[in-house]
Structure formats: C-alpha cells, structure tokens
C-alpha positions in Angstrom: 2.4 -19.4 29.0 5.8 -18.2 27.9 6.9 -14.9 29.3 7.7 -13.6 25.8 4.1 -14.3 24.7 2.7 -12.6 27.9 4.7 -9.5 27.3 3.8 -9.4 23.6 0.1 -9.6 24.3 0.4 -7.0 27.0 2.1 -4.5 24.7 -0.4 -5.2 21.9 -3.3 -4.4 24.2 -1.6 -1.2 25.3 -1.5 0.0 21.7 -5.3 -0.3 21.4 -7.4 2.8 22.3 -9.2 2.0 25.5 -12.6 2.4 24.0 -11.9 -0.2 21.4 -10.2 -2.9 23.5 -13.4 -4.9 24.1 -14.4 -4.9 20.5 -11.0 -6.0 19.3 -10.8 -8.8 21.9 -14.2 -9.9 20.7 -12.9 -10.0 17.1 -9.9 -12.0 18.3 -12.3 -14.6 19.7 -9.6 -16.3 21.9 -11.3 -15.2 25.2 -14.8 -16.4 25.9 -17.7 -14.0 26.4 -17.8 -15.0 30.1 -14.1 -14.1 30.5 -14.6 -10.7 28.8 -17.4 -9.9 31.2 -15.0 -10.1 34.1 -12.8 -7.3 32.6 -13.2 -3.7 33.8 -12.6 -1.6 30.6 -13.0 1.7 32.5 -9.7 1.3 34.5 -6.2 2.3 33.4 -5.0 0.5 30.2 -2.0 -0.9 32.0 -4.4 -2.7 34.5 -6.6 -3.9 31.6 -3.6 -5.4 29.8 -2.5 -7.2 33.0 -6.0 -8.7 33.4 -6.1 -9.8 29.7 -2.7 -11.5 30.2 -4.0 -13.4 33.2 -7.0 -14.7 31.2 -4.7 -15.7 28.3 -2.6 -17.6 30.8 -5.7 -19.5 31.9 -6.4 -20.4 28.2 -2.7 -21.4 27.6 -2.2 -18.8 24.8 0.8 -19.3 22.5 2.6 -17.1 20.1 0.2 -18.2 17.3 -2.8 -16.7 19.2 -0.8 -13.6 20.1 0.2 -13.1 16.4 -3.4 -13.3 15.3 -4.3 -10.5 17.8 -1.5 -8.4 16.2 -2.8 -9.1 12.7 -6.3 -7.9 13.8 -4.8 -4.7 15.3 -2.8 -4.0 12.1 -5.8 -4.8 9.9 -7.8 -2.1 11.7 -4.9 0.4 12.0 -3.3 -0.5 8.6 -2.6 3.2 7.9 0.1 3.2 10.6 2.4 1.1 8.3 3.9 2.0 4.9 2.8 -0.4 2.1 4.5 -1.2 -1.2 2.9 -2.8 -4.2 4.5 -5.8 -5.9 3.3 -7.5 -9.1 3.9 -11.1 -9.9 4.0 -12.6 -13.4 3.4 -16.0 -15.0 5.0 -17.3 -18.2 1.6 -18.3 -19.6 -1.9 -17.2 -19.4 -3.3 -20.3 -17.8 -5.7 -19.9 -14.9 -5.4 -22.2 -11.9 -7.9 -22.9 -9.1 -6.6 -21.3 -5.9 -6.2 -23.6 -2.9 -5.6 -21.7 0.3 -4.4 -24.8 2.1 -1.8 -25.5 -0.6 -0.8 -21.8 -0.6 -0.1 -21.8 3.1 1.8 -25.1 3.0 4.1 -24.0 0.1 4.7 -20.6 1.7 5.8 -22.0 5.0 7.9 -24.7 3.5 9.8 -22.3 1.3 10.7 -19.9 4.2 11.4 -22.6 6.7 13.7 -24.4 4.3 16.0 -21.4 4.6 15.3 -20.2 8.1 14.0 -22.3 11.0 13.6 -19.5 13.6 10.5 -17.8 12.1 6.9 -17.3 13.1 4.4 -17.4 10.2 0.7 -16.6 10.8 -2.2 -16.3 8.4 -5.6 -14.7 8.7 -8.3 -14.6 6.0 -10.7 -11.8 5.5 -14.0 -11.5 3.6 -12.7 -9.6 0.5 -10.5 -12.6 -0.5 -7.5 -11.0 1.3 -5.0 -13.2 3.0 -3.0 -11.4 5.7 0.3 -13.0 6.4 2.5 -12.0 9.3 6.1 -13.1 9.4 8.3 -12.5 12.4 11.9 -13.1 11.5 14.7 -14.6 13.6 18.2 -15.7 12.8 19.9 -19.1 12.9 20.9 -18.3 16.5 18.0 -16.0 17.7 14.3 -16.5 18.2 11.9 -14.4 16.0 11.6 -10.8 16.8 7.9 -10.4 17.3 8.1 -6.6 17.3 9.6 -6.2 13.8 7.5 -8.4 11.6 6.7 -8.2 7.8 3.1 -8.0 6.7 1.8 -9.3 3.4 -1.7 -8.8 2.0 -2.4 -11.1 -1.0 -5.7 -11.2 -2.9 -6.1 -14.6 -4.4 -6.6 -14.8 -8.2 -4.7 -11.5 -8.6 -1.0 -10.9 -9.4 -0.7 -8.1 -6.8 0.8 -8.3 -3.4 1.0 -5.5 -0.8 3.9 -5.7 1.6 4.8 -3.7 4.7 8.3 -4.8 5.1 10.2 -5.4 8.3 13.2 -3.2 9.1 15.1 -6.4 8.6 15.5 -5.8 4.8 17.8 -8.8 4.3 14.7 -11.1 4.4 12.8 -9.5 1.5 14.3 -11.8 -1.2 13.2 -14.9 0.8 9.8 -13.4 1.4 9.3 -12.7 -2.4 10.5 -16.2 -3.3 8.0 -17.8 -0.9 5.2 -15.7 -2.5 5.9 -16.7 -6.1 6.3 -20.4 -5.1 3.1 -20.5 -3.1 1.0 -18.7 -5.7 2.5 -20.5 -8.7 4.0 -17.4 -10.3 7.5 -17.1 -11.9 8.6 -13.6 -11.2 7.9 -10.7 -8.9 8.9 -7.0 -9.0 8.2 -3.9 -7.0 5.9 -1.4 -8.7 7.4 1.5 -6.8 4.0 2.7 -5.5 4.0 3.3 -1.8 1.5 4.8 0.7 0.2 4.5 4.2 -3.2 4.0 2.7 -3.5 0.3 1.8 -7.0 0.8 0.4 -5.9 3.6 -1.9 -3.2 1.3 -3.4 -5.8 -1.3 -3.9 -8.1 1.2 -5.6 -5.3 2.0 -8.1 -4.1 -1.5 -9.0 -7.6 -3.1 -8.9 -9.1 -0.3 -11.1 -11.5 0.7 -8.4 -10.4 4.3 -9.0 -12.8 5.8 -11.7 -11.6 8.9 -13.5 -15.0 9.5 -15.1 -13.6 10.7 -18.4 -17.0 11.1 -20.1 -18.5 13.4 -17.4 -16.5 16.5 -18.3 -18.5 19.7 -18.7 -17.1 23.1 -19.0 -17.4 25.0 -15.8 -16.7 28.7 -15.0 -13.1 29.0 -13.7 -12.9 30.3 -10.2 -10.4 33.0 -9.5 -7.7 34.6 -11.6 -10.2 35.8 -14.3 -10.2 39.5 -13.5 -8.8 41.3 -16.5 -7.8 45.0 -16.7 -10.5 47.2 -18.0 -8.4 48.3 -21.0 -7.1 44.7 -21.8 -7.2 43.6 -25.5 -10.3 41.4 -25.9 -8.3 39.0 -28.1 -5.8 38.4 -25.2 -8.7 38.0 -22.7 -10.3 35.4 -24.9 -7.0 33.6 -25.5 -6.2 33.4 -21.8 -9.7 32.2 -21.0 -9.5 29.5 -23.7 -6.1 28.4 -22.4 -7.4 28.1 -18.9 -10.4 26.1 -20.0 -8.1 23.8 -22.0 -5.9 23.2 -19.0 -9.0 22.6 -16.9 -10.3 20.0 -19.4 -7.0 18.1 -19.6 -6.9 18.1 -15.8 -10.4 16.6 -15.6 -9.4 14.0 -18.2 -6.3 13.0 -16.2 -7.8 13.1 -12.7 -11.6 13.1 -13.0 -13.8 15.1 -10.6 -13.8 12.7 -7.6 -11.4 12.3 -4.7 -8.0 10.8 -5.5 -6.6 7.7 -4.0 -4.1 8.6 -1.3 -0.7 7.8 -2.8 2.4 9.1 -1.0 5.4 7.8 -3.0 6.0 7.1 -6.7 9.0 6.7 -9.0 8.8 7.7 -12.7 11.4 6.4 -15.1 12.1 8.7 -18.0 13.8 7.8 -21.3 14.1 10.3 -24.1 16.3 11.2 -27.0 17.8 14.7 -27.6 17.7 16.1 -31.1 20.2 18.5 -32.6 21.3 19.8 -36.0 23.5 17.2 -37.6 25.8 19.9 -38.9 26.5 21.1 -35.3 27.6 17.6 -34.2 26.6 18.3 -30.6 25.0 15.0 -29.9 27.2 12.3 -31.5 25.9 9.5 -29.3 22.6 7.7 -30.0 22.1 6.5 -26.5 18.9 7.8 -24.9 18.9 9.9 -21.8 17.5 8.1 -18.8 16.6 9.3 -15.4 14.5 8.5 -12.4 12.1 11.1 -11.0 10.9 10.5 -7.4 7.7 12.0 -6.2 6.8 12.3 -2.5 3.8 14.0 -0.9 1.3 13.4 1.9 -1.3 13.2 -0.9 0.6 12.8 -4.2 -2.2 12.6 -6.7 -4.0 15.6 -5.2 -0.8 17.5 -5.4 -0.2 16.7 -9.0 -3.8 17.6 -9.8 -3.2 21.1 -8.4 -0.2 21.7 -10.6 -2.0 22.5 -13.9 -4.4 25.1 -12.4 -1.2 26.7 -10.9 0.0 27.3 -14.5 2.6 24.5 -14.4 2.9 22.6 -17.7 0.2 19.9 -17.7 1.7 17.4 -20.2 4.4 16.2 -17.9 1.8 15.7 -15.2 -0.5 13.6 -17.4 2.5 11.4 -18.4 2.8 10.5 -14.7 -0.9 10.2 -13.9 -2.0 8.0 -16.8 0.5 5.2 -16.0 -0.5 5.3 -12.3 -4.2 5.2 -12.8 -4.5 3.4 -16.1 -1.7 0.9 -16.6 -0.8 0.7 -12.9 2.9 1.2 -13.7 5.3 4.1 -13.2 7.6 3.2 -16.0 
C-alpha cells in the first residue's frame, strides 16, 4: 500500500471520536468482521489508527477505498464544512430518466479532459443523494487529498450542494462537469450558505413548512405594562400594533423551528421619487445594492427583529424569497 494512502487513512481514523471508530469502520465495509474483532478500541487512538493501517495493508487498500472512508466521515460530520447551494437550469421542460452510471462517466470524463491529476470518488445514499469527492492536483502534482471539494447532488432535482476546496480556481471546471453530467445548460450560485446541509435542503426542497393557516392570536409576553394614568386609546393602539407585528411575524416565519441558515445575500433594486420641480433626481437609473446577512442562526435572528420593534416589512421581503421562492434576489 502506498505511503500516501497509509498516512491518509491514519489521519482520517484520528479524526473520528474513539467511541465511534468501530461503527464507522463497519459502515466503510472494507475490513472484514473478523479483522475488526482483532482491534482493541479501548486503547489510544494513535494505536488504533496504526492497527487499522496494518489491516488495510493486508487488504491492499488504495486511494479509492481511503476516499470512501473520508466520504463516510464527512457524511456523518457534514456540519463541520460550509455548504453553498447551486441551481442548475435547462432550456426546456423535458424530463429525462436519470442514469447514475452515465452521470458518473460524463462527470469523470469532463474533469479529466482538463486535468489528469485528480481523484474522483462517488458514494450513493438512500435519499437519492450522490456524494462526490474530488481531490485536485495540478499538471505537475498529485491530488491533494486533504483539500477536496464535496458535492451532494439529488438526482431529478436542479439543486447541488457544494463544499468547495480552498483551491477556488477549480470551481468553474467542477460546475461544468455537473451540468454536462446531469444534462443541464447553466448553473449559478444561489448565495445561500450554512454549516447545516440539512437546513439548506429543507429550504430548497420545500421541507420547511411555515404553517400560514395555523395563526391564532396569543397574549403578547412582556412589554405590556402600561402606566396607570395612560390614555386608554394609546394603550389599545399599542396593543393592536404589537398584535399586528406578531401576526406578520407568524405569517413570515411560522411557529416552528427555523432551518439553520448562516449566510444570505439580498439584492435590492429600487427607484427614488422626488418632486419634478425640484429636479433632484434627473437620472432614471434604479438604485442597486447588495445586502449581506450573516449570523450563527440567520432566520431565527430575523424572526426576532419584529418583536424588537424593528420594521417588519423589510424582514418579510428577505424571508419570503428564502423560504418561498428559494431565491435571494
């Protein structure tokens, strides 16, 4: 077994929590049950990793098998990576039968036509998700197995989730391979990013239900104590305004937990109005800007703005495209 493969397997095992090493090796399926029985999983992880490498040498493991183990690790610990959503488009509405063998063949052919030193590994999961791992090299260097790109593609959908390598220069080639292999004609980034891959899937696959019809007026908690001599009309107006904000917030977000989104971009285009006699705005060009949102839990943060007395209309303009149309602009 190549020394590079041995070291890569050893480092992968070291990343796994000790209590989960046996289960992950069983999911890998490369070592037999008899071989797993010989391992002592109660010793130091460094010793466990060395013993795993020895067993892999007996089975003549290659980089393909090592890459599959890395995919399994990243599938279980997918929140350790940052994922971006990409949407592919077709020129027509025709539906085609998806052939996984043809997809793999086209994907490999497109990348290897431009770059020979590359490792491409696939693994299929039960939810029609195809995990693709691409370790990039250069014309003069072998693939760097420690800085791969990860792609999660659900067949029969136009959405792709990518955790890019730090080698950004390979993104155009990766995107070209995806549209060629899946028979699409264009691909673009949706500017939705998060560590939570499942939350991004909930948003684009409409698994996130806002429950618009379940709204019922609830007593507002906190901030309702009025001075004893307050004008009853002002009290009623304030209460009505708070209930209106609460209702709009429920319509925009629903009552359930929000998908965990961490980054979003919102493109704004608007026109300013002024008195023609003042001649302040003589240009008819719209005002355009890009608003970037970032938070450990973006949708929950936006949800809290309206109750905090921040204008709710601008918040709804952001939330509805994210949760309804799956677009930020």
